[in-house]
VOGU-3710 file (C-alpha; in Angstrom, 3 decimals, decimal comma):
1> mtnslkvlfs> -22,154/44,926/4,058  -19,711/43,244/6,479  -15,972/43,862/6,514  -15,287/40,451/5,087  -17,396/41,100/2,024  -15,947/43,605/-0,398  -15,735/42,164/-3,951  -17,969/40,374/-6,407  -18,422/37,447/-8,877  -19,678/34,089/-10,258
11> lsflfvysmg> -20,963/32,058/-13,206  -22,697/28,847/-14,171  -23,223/26,475/-17,028  -26,034/27,226/-19,455  -28,025/24,160/-18,475  -28,243/25,440/-14,915  -29,950/28,607/-16,068  -32,212/26,813/-18,510  -33,688/25,024/-15,508  -34,261/28,284/-13,666
21> wtqnndtife> -32,106/30,741/-11,794  -33,004/33,061/-8,957  -31,848/36,596/-9,629  -30,060/38,115/-6,611  -28,802/41,668/-7,121  -26,415/41,345/-4,159  -24,335/38,745/-5,990  -24,543/39,832/-9,650  -24,175/42,917/-11,783  -27,862/43,329/-12,556
31> nqlyvklksl> -27,334/45,057/-15,906  -24,648/42,770/-17,437  -24,467/39,344/-19,068  -21,739/37,280/-20,669  -22,587/35,556/-23,941  -20,250/33,186/-25,788  -20,461/32,232/-29,440  -19,862/28,657/-30,520  -17,274/29,417/-33,218  -15,540/32,120/-35,222
41> dnisesswks> -17,812/31,227/-38,148  -20,881/32,488/-36,284  -20,237/36,007/-37,569  -18,721/37,163/-40,844  -15,109/38,132/-41,446  -16,112/41,755/-41,976  -17,993/41,687/-38,673  -14,874/40,421/-36,894  -12,915/43,324/-38,342  -15,540/45,649/-36,929
51> venspnnins> -15,176/43,996/-33,512  -11,384/44,291/-33,597  -11,586/47,969/-34,567  -13,968/48,822/-31,737  -13,914/46,083/-29,040  -15,503/48,297/-26,370  -18,403/49,554/-28,485  -19,626/46,766/-30,758  -22,683/47,232/-32,942  -25,388/44,635/-32,350
61> svfpfggfld> -25,762/44,195/-36,123  -22,598/42,062/-36,248  -24,524/39,231/-34,546  -27,123/37,032/-36,299  -29,389/37,687/-33,293  -28,758/41,457/-33,301  -32,471/42,222/-33,610  -33,137/40,380/-30,371  -30,341/42,299/-28,635  -31,843/45,606/-29,749
71> siglinikqp> -35,200/44,574/-28,320  -34,027/44,039/-24,738  -32,686/47,475/-23,870  -29,050/46,902/-24,762  -26,798/49,969/-24,478  -23,365/48,493/-25,185  -21,537/45,336/-26,240  -17,863/44,699/-25,356  -15,285/42,076/-26,133  -13,577/42,119/-22,694
81> fgkkknaekl> -11,035/39,362/-23,355  -10,173/39,916/-26,989  -6,511/40,834/-26,648  -5,311/37,350/-27,610  -7,082/35,581/-30,466  -5,422/32,259/-29,622  -7,455/32,174/-26,382  -10,457/31,283/-28,510  -12,964/30,593/-25,727  -12,353/34,043/-24,301
91> yltflleftd> -12,093/35,691/-27,724  -15,613/34,444/-28,475  -16,981/35,864/-25,187  -18,848/39,177/-25,155  -20,209/41,351/-22,365  -23,735/42,716/-22,822  -24,567/45,893/-20,889  -28,191/46,950/-20,434  -29,975/50,061/-19,319  -30,090/50,646/-15,568
101> kkhdlnkiik> -33,695/49,577/-15,282  -34,408/46,147/-13,770  -34,140/43,332/-16,294  -35,264/39,712/-16,051  -31,854/38,217/-16,735  -33,160/34,702/-16,295  -35,566/35,194/-19,201  -32,909/36,825/-21,382  -30,551/33,884/-20,772  -33,317/31,443/-21,677
111> dlskfsevdy> -34,125/33,379/-24,863  -30,450/33,561/-25,895  -30,129/29,784/-25,547  -32,569/29,410/-28,454  -30,096/30,897/-30,926  -27,937/28,223/-32,536  -24,873/30,486/-32,524  -24,885/30,881/-28,710  -22,782/28,421/-26,725  -23,930/29,795/-23,370
121> sepkfkdfed> -24,863/32,994/-21,589  -24,591/33,766/-17,897  -24,658/36,651/-15,412  -21,558/38,548/-14,427  -21,174/37,799/-10,740  -19,713/39,966/-8,025  -16,663/38,970/-5,955  -15,819/39,640/-2,314  -12,493/40,334/-0,645  -11,434/37,706/1,864
131> yipndpsyss> -10,080/39,480/4,915  -11,271/40,162/8,435  -10,158/43,353/10,266  -8,696/42,727/13,733  -6,910/44,283/16,690  -3,682/45,753/15,253  -1,646/45,222/18,425  0,428/42,453/16,876  3,482/44,122/15,430  5,918/41,413/14,367
141> cwhlnkiqan> 6,175/39,374/11,197  5,842/36,102/13,055  4,806/34,318/9,895  8,240/34,522/8,271  9,955/32,446/10,950  6,980/30,105/11,050  7,459/29,229/7,371  11,275/29,313/7,768  11,670/32,106/5,235  14,880/33,226/6,944
151> lawdlgigns> 16,469/29,837/6,255  15,156/29,886/2,709  16,875/33,238/2,063  20,182/31,601/3,003  19,683/29,424/-0,072  18,461/32,156/-2,408  16,383/35,324/-2,659  13,847/36,587/-5,151  14,696/37,799/-8,648  13,123/40,939/-10,077
161> nvvvsivdda> 12,589/39,117/-13,365  9,968/36,998/-11,626  6,628/38,822/-11,584  3,893/38,289/-8,989  0,648/40,042/-9,890  -1,579/41,349/-7,104  -5,133/41,559/-8,480  -7,062/43,483/-5,840  -8,786/46,750/-4,990  -5,643/48,855/-5,578
171> itinhpdlqn> -1,910/48,930/-4,808  0,055/51,880/-3,471  2,901/51,786/-5,964  4,782/54,645/-4,272  4,695/53,144/-0,772  8,234/53,385/0,726  8,335/49,617/1,172  6,900/48,821/-2,277  8,070/51,490/-4,716  11,377/49,813/-5,547
181> viwvnpneip> 9,857/46,388/-6,193  6,876/47,420/-8,330  7,041/45,793/-11,745  8,195/47,996/-14,595  6,968/46,778/-17,958  10,234/46,284/-19,864  8,580/46,469/-23,272  6,508/49,598/-22,759  7,698/53,170/-23,327  6,070/55,492/-20,746
191> nngidddnng> 3,526/58,060/-21,772  3,922/57,763/-25,545  0,306/56,815/-26,100  1,335/53,584/-27,885  0,814/49,952/-26,940  4,512/49,171/-27,385  4,397/45,597/-26,110  1,215/44,807/-28,063  -0,552/43,330/-25,054  -3,653/45,432/-25,714
201> yiddingwdt> -3,014/48,062/-23,014  -1,439/51,473/-23,645  1,350/52,771/-21,381  0,839/50,068/-18,742  4,170/50,733/-17,027  3,446/49,253/-13,563  0,103/47,571/-14,100  -3,448/48,540/-14,906  -6,733/49,855/-13,526  -9,418/47,624/-14,999
211> ytndndpsph> -12,283/49,712/-13,641  -11,348/53,074/-15,174  -9,284/51,454/-17,921  -6,115/53,441/-17,326  -2,545/52,803/-16,187  -2,812/54,050/-12,578  -3,407/51,143/-10,134  -3,159/53,329/-7,019  -5,888/53,628/-4,358  -8,067/56,734/-4,159
221> sntpawahgt> -7,380/57,286/-0,450  -5,581/55,863/2,556  -8,794/54,753/4,258  -9,336/51,104/5,272  -11,640/50,717/2,271  -8,566/50,965/0,043  -6,018/49,075/2,160  -6,633/45,485/1,105  -4,552/45,236/-2,068  -1,593/47,184/-0,683
231> hcagiagaht> -1,579/44,873/2,342  -1,573/41,792/0,101  1,231/43,250/-2,018  3,444/43,743/1,030  2,921/40,174/2,179  3,948/38,771/-1,194  6,880/41,012/-2,002  7,602/44,067/0,157  11,115/45,424/-0,327  13,321/43,381/1,994
241> dnnvgissvg> 16,697/44,173/3,552  16,247/47,899/2,888  16,160/49,184/6,493  12,532/50,171/5,957  9,368/48,610/7,376  8,745/44,891/6,953  10,210/41,894/5,145  8,407/39,595/2,726  8,750/36,002/1,674  9,250/37,049/-1,976
251> fgvslmavkt> 12,387/39,086/-1,063  13,167/40,664/-4,425  10,407/39,549/-6,783  8,607/42,219/-8,797  5,003/43,109/-8,015  2,579/43,776/-10,864  -0,099/46,151/-9,589  -3,646/45,552/-10,834  -6,465/47,743/-9,547  -10,004/46,436/-9,942
261> adnnglvnqt> -12,014/48,511/-7,438  -14,778/50,941/-8,231  -14,818/54,489/-6,862  -15,907/53,190/-3,447  -13,010/50,761/-3,117  -15,095/47,654/-3,829  -13,409/45,182/-6,141  -15,328/45,173/-9,367  -13,491/44,193/-12,535  -11,470/41,377/-10,950
271> wdgvyysivs> -11,496/38,972/-13,873  -10,401/41,698/-16,255  -7,473/42,052/-13,854  -6,648/38,350/-14,004  -6,847/38,485/-17,786  -4,561/41,543/-17,878  -2,030/39,736/-15,654  -1,992/36,752/-17,993  -1,483/38,658/-21,229  1,149/40,819/-19,516
281> gadviscsws> 3,232/37,786/-18,571  2,765/37,463/-14,802  4,449/34,338/-13,441  2,173/34,145/-10,397  -1,251/35,763/-9,909  -2,629/36,332/-6,404  -6,410/36,586/-5,943  -7,593/37,493/-2,439  -11,285/37,659/-3,249  -14,017/35,186/-4,073
291> sgsysqtnnn> -17,565/34,439/-5,114  -19,837/31,551/-4,291  -20,890/31,066/-7,918  -19,271/29,123/-10,724  -18,721/30,951/-14,019  -17,833/29,255/-17,282  -16,290/32,477/-18,584  -14,116/32,875/-15,504  -13,104/29,236/-15,715  -12,054/29,850/-19,320
301> iiefginngs> -9,821/32,678/-18,051  -8,232/30,327/-15,524  -7,564/27,732/-18,239  -6,071/30,449/-20,454  -3,772/31,568/-17,647  -2,552/28,111/-16,752  -2,001/27,208/-20,404  0,006/30,408/-20,836  2,351/29,713/-17,920  0,787/31,586/-15,013
311> iivaasgnng> 0,332/30,012/-11,577  -2,911/31,276/-10,061  -3,316/31,405/-6,279  -6,594/32,170/-4,523  -7,954/32,601/-1,016  -10,319/29,840/0,072  -12,631/32,281/1,858  -13,573/33,166/5,417  -16,876/31,433/6,062  -15,512/28,693/8,320
321> anlasnpkyp> -17,172/26,289/5,880  -16,300/23,102/4,040  -15,663/23,922/0,385  -17,243/20,614/-0,610  -20,656/22,071/0,200  -19,822/25,786/0,001  -17,356/26,230/-2,876  -15,610/29,527/-3,488  -14,265/30,754/-6,795  -11,643/31,227/-8,160
331> acyngvicva> -10,192/29,028/-5,405  -12,218/25,984/-6,487  -11,538/26,178/-10,214  -9,354/23,309/-11,420  -5,684/24,192/-11,397  -5,950/27,111/-8,970  -3,872/26,884/-5,771  -6,504/27,031/-3,025  -5,172/28,407/0,283  -6,435/28,095/3,878
341> nttssdtkag> -5,488/30,356/6,807  -3,503/29,197/9,853  -2,527/30,879/13,097  0,825/31,247/14,840  0,207/27,873/16,517  -0,419/26,100/13,185  -4,104/25,681/13,917  -6,767/26,525/11,362  -8,055/30,047/11,811  -11,666/29,819/12,931
351> ssnygtridv> -12,912/31,808/9,953  -10,934/29,916/7,324  -12,689/27,611/4,918  -11,436/24,043/4,663  -11,996/20,811/2,760  -10,412/18,339/0,399  -10,143/21,078/-2,236  -7,562/22,984/-0,154  -4,071/22,656/-1,634  -1,993/24,249/1,136
361> aapgssilst> -2,380/26,339/4,255  -0,393/29,459/5,101  -0,246/31,967/7,947  -2,977/34,543/7,599  -3,750/35,699/11,124  -2,563/39,058/12,439  -0,182/39,544/9,530  1,719/42,840/9,550  2,027/44,455/6,117  1,867/47,649/4,123
371> ipysgydtkt> -1,186/49,920/3,809  -1,768/53,189/1,908  0,035/55,493/1,644  3,114/54,738/3,749  1,736/52,896/6,748  1,599/49,392/8,208  -1,149/47,395/9,884  -2,137/43,846/10,729  -4,971/42,012/9,026  -6,412/38,524/9,225
381> gtsmsapmva> -7,988/36,280/6,626  -7,306/33,885/3,803  -6,657/37,110/1,865  -3,371/37,296/3,753  -2,581/33,601/3,260  -2,959/33,672/-0,537  -0,287/36,339/-1,278  2,064/34,573/1,121  1,787/31,477/-1,051  2,100/33,602/-4,204
391> gllglmksfs> 5,238/35,230/-2,815  6,701/31,829/-1,963  6,059/30,592/-5,505  7,813/33,705/-6,798  10,782/32,966/-4,531  10,826/29,360/-5,721  10,749/30,363/-9,386  13,604/32,802/-8,709  15,613/30,012/-7,101  14,909/27,493/-9,860
401> pnasneqlid> 13,964/29,434/-13,019  14,082/26,353/-15,242  11,685/24,346/-13,103  8,266/23,770/-14,636  5,179/25,158/-12,920  4,183/21,602/-12,098  7,519/21,052/-10,359  7,178/24,299/-8,426  3,691/23,398/-7,235  4,648/19,809/-6,424
411> cmksscdnid> 7,631/20,986/-4,379  5,587/23,558/-2,527  3,058/20,898/-1,579  5,458/18,075/-0,774  7,581/20,337/1,442  4,691/21,473/3,653  4,721/20,765/7,379  1,964/18,323/8,271  -0,347/20,000/10,792  -3,126/17,400/10,938
421> alnpsyasll> -2,201/16,358/14,481  -2,662/19,947/15,624  -6,003/20,135/13,829  -7,700/16,830/14,618  -11,105/18,104/13,543  -9,692/19,089/10,141  -7,311/16,201/9,429  -6,807/15,877/5,661  -8,885/19,038/5,137  -6,021/21,548/5,153
431> gsgrinayqa> -4,277/20,348/2,037  -0,670/19,222/2,175  -0,099/21,245/5,334  1,393/24,615/6,227  3,930/25,942/3,703  7,646/25,761/4,531  9,760/28,085/2,381  13,076/26,531/3,349  12,000/22,999/2,534  10,353/24,219/-0,682
441> llclsppvad> 13,664/25,607/-1,953  15,513/22,483/-0,868  12,990/20,480/-2,859  14,067/22,338/-5,994  17,648/21,101/-5,547  19,145/17,625/-5,735  18,773/16,099/-2,265  21,839/15,452/-0,119  21,423/12,013/1,416  21,812/11,553/5,155
451> flvrvedscs> 20,276/9,250/7,719  20,320/8,242/11,362  20,506/4,789/12,900  18,396/5,035/16,042  20,112/2,156/17,894  23,649/1,343/16,829  24,033/-1,789/18,984  21,111/-4,195/19,050  20,581/-7,351/21,074  17,195/-7,968/19,449
461> geiqfsdatl> 18,146/-7,784/15,775  15,767/-4,850/15,210  17,174/-1,592/13,821  15,316/1,634/12,984  16,596/3,905/10,222  15,483/7,528/9,957  15,907/9,735/6,901  17,799/12,974/7,654  18,301/14,064/4,053  18,855/17,733/3,314
471> gvpsswawdf> 16,240/18,543/0,725  12,968/16,972/-0,312  13,388/13,562/-1,956  10,565/11,961/-3,859  11,957/8,441/-3,407  14,185/6,545/-0,996  16,153/3,345/-1,564  17,670/1,629/1,484  20,408/-0,968/1,097  20,807/-2,061/4,697
481> esdgiiddtt> 23,770/-4,357/4,057  25,417/-2,456/1,149  25,121/-5,578/-0,973  23,475/-3,875/-3,936  20,011/-5,181/-3,018  17,328/-2,594/-2,240  15,696/-3,658/1,026  13,170/-0,849/1,613  11,766/2,178/-0,218  9,972/4,013/2,599
491> rsatsyfnqs> 11,258/7,259/4,081  12,005/5,804/7,493  12,443/2,078/7,850  12,686/-0,621/10,480  14,297/-3,939/9,691  15,305/-7,164/11,445  18,693/-8,860/11,086  19,133/-12,500/12,101  22,896/-12,704/12,051  25,324/-11,159/14,498
501> gsynttltvt> 27,891/-8,800/13,023  28,618/-5,273/11,856  26,701/-3,870/8,876  27,337/-1,116/6,328  24,223/0,761/5,155  23,531/2,912/2,081  20,659/5,320/1,466  19,984/6,648/-2,041  17,540/9,540/-2,422  16,094/11,019/-5,598
511> nsfgtnskti> 13,914/13,883/-6,734  13,257/15,588/-10,054  16,522/17,490/-9,785  18,987/14,704/-9,025  20,110/11,655/-7,041  22,511/11,313/-4,118  23,722/8,449/-1,935  25,370/8,082/1,447  27,014/4,995/2,944  27,860/4,650/6,623
521> qnafnislmd> 30,516/2,049/7,352  29,797/-0,084/10,421  26,489/1,694/10,761  25,256/-0,746/13,396  26,123/-3,954/15,214  23,938/-6,972/15,894  24,715/-9,259/18,845  22,365/-12,218/19,178  22,531/-15,293/21,390  22,002/-18,785/19,935
531> gplietiysc> 18,432/-19,626/19,045  16,345/-22,585/20,258  16,692/-26,029/18,732  13,497/-27,536/17,350  13,465/-30,657/15,207  11,884/-30,794/11,778  8,148/-31,475/11,833  6,461/-33,897/9,437  2,801/-33,582/8,565  0,190/-34,905/6,197
541> kgdsvvilss> -0,852/-32,295/3,652  -3,887/-30,352/4,836  -3,228/-30,967/8,532  -2,744/-28,365/11,242  0,599/-28,747/12,998  1,455/-28,387/16,680  5,041/-27,194/17,212  6,408/-27,429/20,760  9,426/-25,804/22,346  11,851/-28,460/23,520
551> detnlnwyvn> 11,758/-27,555/27,226  8,423/-25,737/27,509  10,152/-22,370/27,251  8,138/-19,438/25,966  9,197/-18,662/22,411  8,485/-15,901/19,920  7,032/-17,422/16,744  7,376/-15,763/13,308  6,147/-16,625/9,831  9,256/-15,242/8,112
561> endleklseg> 12,807/-14,894/9,298  12,884/-11,087/9,176  9,334/-10,267/10,267  8,918/-7,383/12,680  5,572/-8,631/13,983  5,263/-11,898/15,896  2,827/-14,557/14,795  2,351/-15,585/18,413  4,163/-16,057/21,701  4,220/-19,110/23,993
571> ttlitnniyn> 5,466/-22,670/24,397  3,343/-23,965/21,522  2,520/-22,856/17,983  -0,635/-24,312/16,452  -0,692/-23,612/12,741  -3,443/-23,380/10,199  -3,818/-26,265/7,740  -0,587/-26,706/5,786  -0,503/-28,046/2,233  3,127/-27,531/1,212
581> dtsffaslsf> 6,538/-27,742/2,806  7,103/-24,568/4,781  9,100/-23,063/7,624  8,443/-21,065/10,762  10,967/-19,267/12,923  11,341/-19,201/16,680  13,425/-17,113/19,072  14,031/-16,821/22,783  13,361/-13,591/24,691  15,487/-12,503/27,600
591> dtscyrtglt> 14,144/-10,893/30,705  14,299/-7,111/30,953  13,586/-4,698/33,760  10,241/-2,875/33,856  9,312/0,242/35,783  6,190/2,251/36,576  5,978/5,992/35,954  3,556/8,806/35,258  0,691/9,567/37,590  0,098/6,043/38,857
601> yfpnnglnss> -3,392/6,535/40,288  -6,653/8,247/39,332  -7,148/11,201/41,715  -10,566/12,389/42,862  -10,194/15,874/41,383  -10,656/14,963/37,750  -13,329/14,793/35,089  -14,277/13,136/31,826  -12,820/15,018/28,844  -13,379/14,935/25,092
611> nysylifdvl> -10,403/17,163/24,191  -7,744/15,921/21,792  -4,877/16,492/24,226  -1,489/14,855/24,590  1,213/13,943/27,048  4,647/15,074/25,822  7,607/12,821/26,604  11,238/12,150/25,688  12,677/8,688/25,055  16,294/8,453/26,232
621> skiqlksvdv> 17,071/4,901/25,082  15,220/2,220/23,194  12,253/1,146/25,307  9,079/-0,862/25,198  6,009/0,992/26,441  4,127/-2,100/27,490  0,943/-0,619/28,879  -0,914/2,402/30,244  -4,101/2,701/32,269  -7,110/4,778/31,237
631> kavgnqdrti> -10,471/5,501/32,799  -13,215/5,487/30,167  -16,803/6,674/29,945  -18,973/4,916/27,366  -18,696/1,707/25,395  -16,723/2,890/22,358  -13,707/2,122/20,182  -10,665/4,250/20,916  -7,516/4,563/18,818  -4,278/5,455/20,607
641> iildsnnntv> -1,518/7,151/18,613  2,066/8,139/19,367  3,606/10,941/17,290  7,265/11,846/16,913  8,613/15,404/17,068  7,584/15,969/13,434  4,032/14,787/14,160  4,544/11,595/12,174  2,546/8,662/13,531  4,980/6,045/14,860
651> yektfsnfnt> 2,421/3,909/16,659  -1,319/3,364/16,279  -3,611/0,770/17,821  -7,392/0,568/18,114  -8,979/-0,902/21,238  -12,523/-2,049/20,520  -15,631/-1,598/22,647  -14,116/-1,170/26,057  -16,770/0,044/28,437  -16,993/2,498/31,310
661> gihtlelnav> -14,300/1,896/33,901  -10,549/1,512/34,308  -8,695/-0,439/31,659  -5,071/-1,452/31,151  -4,206/-0,981/27,483  -1,504/-3,373/26,274  0,442/-1,166/23,859  3,771/-3,045/23,502  5,067/-0,034/21,581  8,770/-0,123/20,797
671> lfpgnnykig> 10,134/3,438/20,808  13,553/4,683/19,844  15,478/7,623/21,345  13,958/11,010/20,517  12,461/14,153/22,007  8,934/15,518/22,080  6,972/12,364/21,477  3,205/12,825/21,956  0,712/10,191/23,065  -2,974/10,866/22,569
681> lspnstvnlf> -6,125/9,844/20,732  -6,341/9,669/16,942  -8,144/12,645/15,350  -10,789/10,194/14,122  -11,267/8,535/17,497  -13,708/9,065/20,323  -12,048/10,415/23,493  -14,267/10,429/26,631  -11,413/9,635/29,012  -10,564/10,816/32,519
691> ransganfpy> -8,113/13,659/33,095  -6,736/14,868/36,428  -7,481/18,540/37,111  -4,453/19,010/39,354  -1,767/17,183/41,245  0,543/16,350/38,367  4,203/16,625/39,304  6,023/16,810/35,979  8,456/15,563/34,877  8,015/11,851/35,562
701> vipgmisink> 11,427/10,308/34,905  12,897/6,837/34,688  16,634/7,677/34,495  18,174/6,757/31,189  14,841/5,595/29,745  11,994/8,111/29,631  10,833/11,524/30,821  7,133/12,494/30,760  7,376/16,278/30,619  3,966/17,949/30,403
711> smlspintsi> 0,396/17,897/29,184  -0,497/19,600/25,928  -3,961/21,077/26,343  -3,845/22,730/22,918  -1,071/23,281/20,402  0,102/26,437/22,202  -0,878/25,849/25,840  0,711/23,431/28,266  0,015/22,664/31,879  2,104/21,641/34,846
721> qqyyyffnwn> -0,961/20,514/36,800  -3,554/18,901/34,544  -2,732/15,353/33,537  -4,347/13,823/30,459  -5,655/10,312/30,024  -2,654/7,930/30,313  -1,861/6,772/33,851  0,451/4,194/35,417  2,887/3,714/32,526  4,623/0,328/32,412
731> vcdamceser> 7,978/0,971/30,726  10,535/-1,766/30,069  14,033/-1,980/28,744  14,088/-3,015/25,104  13,644/-6,757/24,810  16,634/-8,835/23,739  16,057/-11,854/21,509  18,122/-14,778/20,331  18,722/-15,661/16,723  15,609/-16,959/15,037
741> sevkvitddc> 15,837/-20,686/14,409  14,164/-22,220/11,402  11,540/-24,856/12,096  10,878/-26,889/8,960  7,503/-28,472/8,315  7,697/-31,250/5,716  4,380/-32,315/4,240  3,541/-35,739/2,895  0,858/-37,086/0,548  -0,377/-39,483/3,201
751> enindiadit> -2,032/-42,737/1,986  -3,891/-43,535/5,212  -1,945/-46,725/6,019  -3,967/-48,408/8,764  -2,708/-52,031/8,867  0,718/-53,632/8,935  -0,214/-55,542/5,804  -0,426/-52,235/3,908  3,177/-51,244/4,648  5,204/-50,360/1,537
761> lfpnpnqgaf> 8,921/-49,853/0,874  10,173/-47,488/-1,857  12,052/-47,045/-4,000  12,838/-50,625/-4,796  15,441/-51,310/-6,058  17,559/-48,587/-4,392  21,127/-47,792/-3,397  20,690/-48,287/0,338  18,459/-45,256/0,938  14,711/-45,865/1,006
771> tirvprssng> 11,463/-45,036/2,832  9,031/-47,311/4,595  5,426/-46,127/4,660  3,778/-47,385/7,881  0,606/-46,603/9,860  0,548/-42,969/10,938  2,732/-42,055/13,957  3,442/-45,705/14,703  6,444/-46,978/16,721  8,275/-50,215/16,030
781> sltlynmlgq> 11,556/-51,972/15,202  13,487/-52,870/12,074  15,796/-55,871/11,582  17,782/-56,369/8,356  19,246/-59,675/7,114  21,186/-60,670/4,024  20,319/-63,763/2,069  22,740/-65,801/4,236  20,629/-64,999/7,305  23,210/-62,661/8,800
791> elyksqfsal> 21,821/-59,727/10,810  23,222/-56,497/9,375  21,170/-53,748/11,047  18,650/-53,325/13,845  16,920/-50,181/15,194  13,794/-48,741/16,716  11,710/-46,175/14,829  9,015/-43,576/15,358  7,195/-42,823/12,141  7,333/-39,286/10,717
801> vervpidlpf> 3,659/-39,181/9,907  3,560/-42,295/7,689  7,221/-42,348/6,758  10,314/-44,020/8,189  13,362/-42,835/6,200  16,277/-45,306/6,117  19,822/-44,667/4,867  22,253/-47,641/4,855  25,178/-46,655/2,619  27,270/-49,704/3,629
811> lnngiynlyi> 25,046/-52,197/1,844  26,516/-54,055/-1,091  24,604/-54,976/-4,196  22,184/-57,810/-3,484  18,826/-58,854/-2,104  17,900/-58,172/1,552  15,130/-59,133/3,984  13,742/-56,377/6,237  11,538/-57,435/9,146  9,224/-54,693/10,421
821> eiegnqilkk> 7,561/-55,191/13,799  4,780/-52,971/15,184  2,947/-53,798/18,422  3,939/-57,485/18,247  2,972/-57,895/14,612  5,657/-58,518/12,011  5,909/-58,269/8,238  8,774/-59,069/5,849  9,732/-56,719/3,025  12,338/-57,716/0,454
831> ftvigd> 14,370/-55,114/-1,486  17,279/-55,050/-3,879  20,375/-52,851/-3,716  21,976/-52,055/-7,040  25,139/-50,095/-7,820  25,442/-46,545/-9,140
//
């Protein structure tokens, strides 16, 4: 048996076994079966009294199918989970124990399914501990700083009233670094032979041994075979700030000790240990063991625990497998917190399982902790990650005792550090990320609003806002102009402002524990030059419109006044077909200076690479990264991403089907001041790009704009020589723009006037303002006479589509003659002016 396999367990639904089940003595207890009755009515009231009087030695005659049980070599019947009658599914579950001779359990299960009183029967599966022994040379608790436990302790430490149960092989309750934090059952009187707290266990002062059914959870020896549970206990809650040994994330929580191992140190009665923890009131239960088989009975125990207020945490397992195809239990039961293992560099440990079922990841590699009887050692595995999460949940419950379990779990998840960028092959398969104790505790408090304005003086109208709230909000409400109107509800926002001036900005943040707001007066200034002048455009409904700049100047064209993305750029905008009056917006851009930086050529000493590597750079002022050059191998799509210092994606663009050779990628990425940006390929993208093996001369600096500092070959290794993928950077000052001018497009229900004889004038009568409908886009002249033949008005016109609007407010009431001439042809239209 390998070191990573030391426990045992599993179960399945009845219909699985009715179709056939392959008996494997390495994964099951070959002489035991669970059987569950359908209801309390399946046996008589007197039979239930017999069960309650002797739950560990039940006579087969109490069951309607007792004769069958006697015929199959049964030696004992137990009610293993009968302490609480309100947990009815478990109360109705019995454990059948057979003689040691080989039994055909598959046939027995099939035969039991024929009895109407039987809901299901299933094997009792073995479980396996989830740790991997390693070189013990690592001697520091690196994981505590990684999860910011030290900052969390500044906010609050653990409370001994919060109980974290360690269900494992055994726990050294007199270890110098554990003895003062071991749970003491407050409702049990020691050694009086009475079950004082009525939980079904006599004299369980510090916990229980479910294998020998006594109150001593200690290991039998200090050999490695007995070290697993004590190691897990130290990770979750070793005595901290006591000048002895190590520290633990739980820092003051109590540890319930539950031994489940047999005489060889192999975990055996694990689920009895989970059940004991539940009925004894554990707030959090840590399970660093697993089985590859589903069990309905074990799932019923999980449901019972969750419904009774316990949070159950489990190791995901150390097979390096995707849980979607290789599930592990209890980690994959609904409601269990499933934990993956990460290293000191926030990468997934090679052995750790992964998948969409993972809830969170936690350090579990080379973790220093307690071992029997008074020693310390390092171990690796998801077994180490699970108690770290359990200890954090205990710390969180201590900090916020009135928070619901759902709130605790939600905060733990939402406060995780996203590590997808460091694990491109496992993006979205490591849960919410790596736990962060400090942020988790902040999440349990009302947030304190704060934010940054990345550029305080803008000549483009574009401003980026970045949340800097202390705590973990669940919602954000930005009022950019402090006018009471919510403008954005994302965490970090970018907005455009089309009027010069100084603006006040308010951010309101909220979580389950409260709301807070912050207003910055004169948060930013906008200084824009005057926009272009473009006359109103008239169009027939359904036509495409061509809009021209007045002097053939390149303009930026936008659909809406405050859009961040341009519709197009150039001297002309050609629209789609327009059916209603609408507007577009146009602005002028002003020249900026551009510079080249980075390694500007492709050296000979390089090679094609498929690694997900990055260039790390700082942005010193707002810039536009216009383009970079790459050298590709293969005709493939490639997605370029830029990450900020928190590994949030701030830019992403896919370039389709570019083939082998050198390509200039037009990024046009606007970046705001900040350190430790990363540019690389998306985790879901093909790479196959050229990297230089040597010759890089970092840093590459454009003073006051950008500094390209190093290559990141992996999350923990950097290079001053190798240069990855992105050559010949074209970096420009941030573009300035003018105000955006509105260009109105007025649509008309055109009547297809083709001849001068079809010209109409309306309304008639009018008050001196009217419209002449003429052939489309025609040019001509108008001459107006009164009835005395006096000329009152004369002008030239160019039709707006089919319309010529006229406004003559000086006309008195009366009848007038209007002569309309187009291309030498003339027509007379009479109209009447009437008073108001």
